[in-house]
N, C-alpha and C positions, 0 to 999 in steps of 0.2 A: 702154239698153245693157244686155246680158247677158253672162253669163261666157263664152259661146261666142264672142261677137266678140272678146274678149280672147284667147281661144287662137287664133282665125284670124289675128289680126294679129302674133302671135307666131310662128306657124307660117310666116306668108308672109315674115317678117323672117329667119326661119331658113333657110329653103331658097331664097330670093330668087327663087322663079318661081312663079307661080299654079299651073301644072300640077304641078310636084312637091309644093306644099303641099297641093293639094287631095287627091292621093293619100296623103300622109301622114296627112292627117284623115280619109280615107275617104269624102269628098264628091267631088261633080262640081266642075269648074272654075266654070262659069256661076254657080252659087250663091255660090261663094267671092267669086267677083268683084263679085257684087250686095253681098254683106254688109261686104264691105271699103269699097265706095262709100257704103253706107248709114252705115257708121261715120264715115267721113270728112264726110259731111253732117251728122252728130249733132254731131261735135267741133268743126265749123266750120273745120277745117284739113287741108289735104293731107297724109296721112301717109305716103305712098309715092311715090317717083319711078318711073314704068315708062319702062325704057330697053330699047334692043336688047340691052344685055349683062344685063339681068336688072331685078329689082325690088328698090329701096333704101328705106331709111327715110329720110324728111326730118329736118330738126331737130326739127319739131313731132314727128314719128313718134317719133324717139329718146326724147323727152321722155315721150310718151303709153306706149311700151312699157315703160319703166322702172317707170311707175306699174302698168302692167297686171300686169307680172311680181310685183311685191309683191302687188297684189291678189289675184292668184290663189294665192300661196303663202299668203296671210292666210285664204283661203276654204277650202284645203286644212287648215289649221291648225285653223280653227274646227270642221270637222268631225270632225277627230280629237279635239279637246277636248270636243266634243259627246258622241261615243262613249264616251270615257273616263268622262265625268261619268255618262252614262247606265249604265254598268257598275260604278259606285260606287267608280272608281279616282282621283277628285278630289272635291273638296268639303270640307264642314266639319261636324265632328261637336261638338257641347258635350255634355260628361258631367259630372255631379255625382256624387260618391260619397262613402260614410263610410270614414273612414281604416283602419279595420281590413279593408275590402275589399282595400287594397294588400298585405296578407298573402297572402289568396288570395279570390277567384280572378283578380284585375285584372292581376297581373304576367304570366301566361301569355297570358291573352286580348290585352292591349294590346301586349305584345311582338309576337305572330304578326301581328296585324292591322297594326302599324307596319311589319313587315318585309314583307307582302303589299301593303299599300296606303300606301307612302312619301309619296304625294301629297295624301292626306287630311289635312286640317289638324285635329288633335285638340286642342281646348280642355277641358283638365281642371281641374276645380274641386273642392278638398275641402270638404265642408260636411256639416253635422249632417243627418241625415234630414227633418227637419223643413223646413229651409231648403231642401234641394234638391228637396222635394215641391214647396213653394210655387213655386220657380223652375221646375220642369218644367210645372205647371198654367199658369203664367204665360207660357209659351212661350219663356223665357229657357234653356231646356236641351232638347235632343234627347233624352236618356235620363238616368236616374238609378238608382244603386244605394243603397238604404236599408236600415236595419234593420227588417224587417217591411214589409208592403205600405204604400204610400201611403194616408193618410186625408185627407179633408176634402173640401168641396165641389168636385166634378168629376173625383174620384179614380176614380170608377166608370167614366169613360171611358178610363181608362189601360189598358193592356194590362202585366200584371205576372205575372213568373214567377220562382220561386226559382233562386237560382244558388249557393247555399251553405247548408249546415246546420251549427248549432254548439251547444255547451253551455257552460255556466259553469264557469271554473276561477277559482283564486286564483293571485296571484303575491306573493312576498315577497321581502324583502331576504336574502342568503345569510346574514347574522348572526341572523336572527329565529327565535324557538324553533320555528316550523312549518316552516323550510327544511329538515329532514330528513324531513319526513312526506309520505307519497305522496298524502293526502288530508286534507282538513279537515272537521269537521261544520259544520252550521248553528249550533249551540251555540257552537262555538269562535268563528265569524266574529261572532256577536252581542257576544262581550266584546273584540273588536278595534277599534282604529281603522280605517275603511275607506276605500279610495280607489275612486271610482265616477265614471261618465260623468254629465253633466250632465242631470237629469231634463227640463228643458225642451227640451233639443235631441233627446234620445232617450228619449221617454215609454215606448217599449215595454220598455226596459231597467229604467226606474225603477218601472214597474208590476210587472215580473218580480221584481224584489229586494223590493219592498213585500210581495208575496205569499209569497215565500222566508222573509224575516226577520220578518215579521210587521208590519201596518200601523203599530205604534207603535214599531217598534224604534229605540233611542236611538242604535244604531251608524250607522245611515242618516242620522238627523237631523244628527248630528256629522261625518259623512263629509267628506273632501276631494273636492272636484270637480274632474274632470280633463276636458279637452278632447277626448281621443282615446287609444287604447290605448297609443301610444308613451310619452304622458305618464304614465299608469297605471303602466307598467313603470319608467319612470324614477324616479318617486316611491317606488315600493316598493323600489327599488335604495337609495335614500337614507334606507330606514328610516321613512319617514312613516307607514306602516301596511300592511294586507293590501289588495291591489289586486283587483278583480273584473273579469273581462272575458271574451271569447270564447277558446274553446280553441285557435283559429288563432293565439292569440298565441304558441304554441310554435313557430311556424315563424319567428319572430323572436327568437332567445334574445339575452341580452347579458350581459356580466360582471356579476356580484353579484346575480343573482336567481335564484329558484327556482320552479317550478311547483308546484301541488298540485291535484288534483282535488277537487271540491265534493261532498259527500254528504249528501243524497241527489242523483243527478246531475239535473241541472235543465236542460233544453232551453232555447235561446235563440231570439228570433224569427229567423227565416230572413234571410239576405241576399236581397234581391229587385230584379231589373233592371225597370225599368218605363219605357215612352215611349208616345206617342201614336200610335194606329194609323193616325190620318187623316194623309193626305199624307206617308206615310214616303218618305224621300229614299232614292236608290240607295246613298249612302254608309251609311246607318242599316241598310238592308238587308243590306249587305256587313258590317257589324260583327255583326249577328245571325247571320250565316253562320258568323262566326267563332266566336261564344259557342257556336253548335250544335255546332262541331266540337271544341272545349275542354271543353265541359260537356255531354255527352250526355243527361242528365236534363233540363237546362234547355232543350235544342234539342227533345227530344219535348214539353214542356210548351209551348213556343213554337208548333209545328206544331197542337197541339190548340187553342190559343187562337187562332190566325190561321186555323184551319179547313182547312188543307190541308198537306201534306207538300212540301216544294221540295226540289230539288236544289241543294246549296250552291253559291254562286258561287266560283270559285276565283281566287285572287289572280293578277295580270296575268303572274305568272312561273312560274303553277303547271302 
């Protein structure tokens, strides 16, 4: 039994006449009569009464037609769903990200993607760079935003592009002696209790601070360890010490804190978007197109890494 048999039966029921149904279907009457007879043999039931007044469904025919109508509707819906999935309008994306990426650039990227692809299910997981790298390599994530490129066995098979550049700044409570300063020096930092990200979670930051302050810096050995930039700012507001973090913290000011530049200016590892190039899903391709449009530098890097320039996929309403 094929979909055309179902359409033929529905057309015959609608028109009540073999000739009129055949004309509506664009076929000759004899083939239609044969197909309906074949269908009745296959179902083992008489589906239509042929009378002088017209052709009418039997009780068996009515039951068959109800199922046939639903089957054709499901087939049409399946085709639509397949087309939407192929265009990246549905599906699932699993993203792991470091907290500071929520300051920039993720809000604009996620907001735009959500508006353009509302039926793609985004599973978002805030996690440290080391954990998201491990999850990405294990196939538990589709992409990750980390501080610095992923490292470890298998990382060489990932596509990684920078999506944000940053440098180190200090954050202090409004009552702190440094609160009125535009900048603080490394020597001043060495004399203060510090608030920093966990070295085991963000080794790139820990290494950079060791280089900046000196390998044996007592300030680092006694530093308060915070889980993310929001905690760093909160602890600084409480007067716990001088928080050190990315300059994108300035995009999320809160009462009771002041920001200071650190001199000399110290670049931090880039924010890096990584994913496995093999078997990329249409939903992931659609997300990368959104990154291209929101972050032109990252888009150019993506095209270089993937070996070709692509016309961005537009959202379903674009």
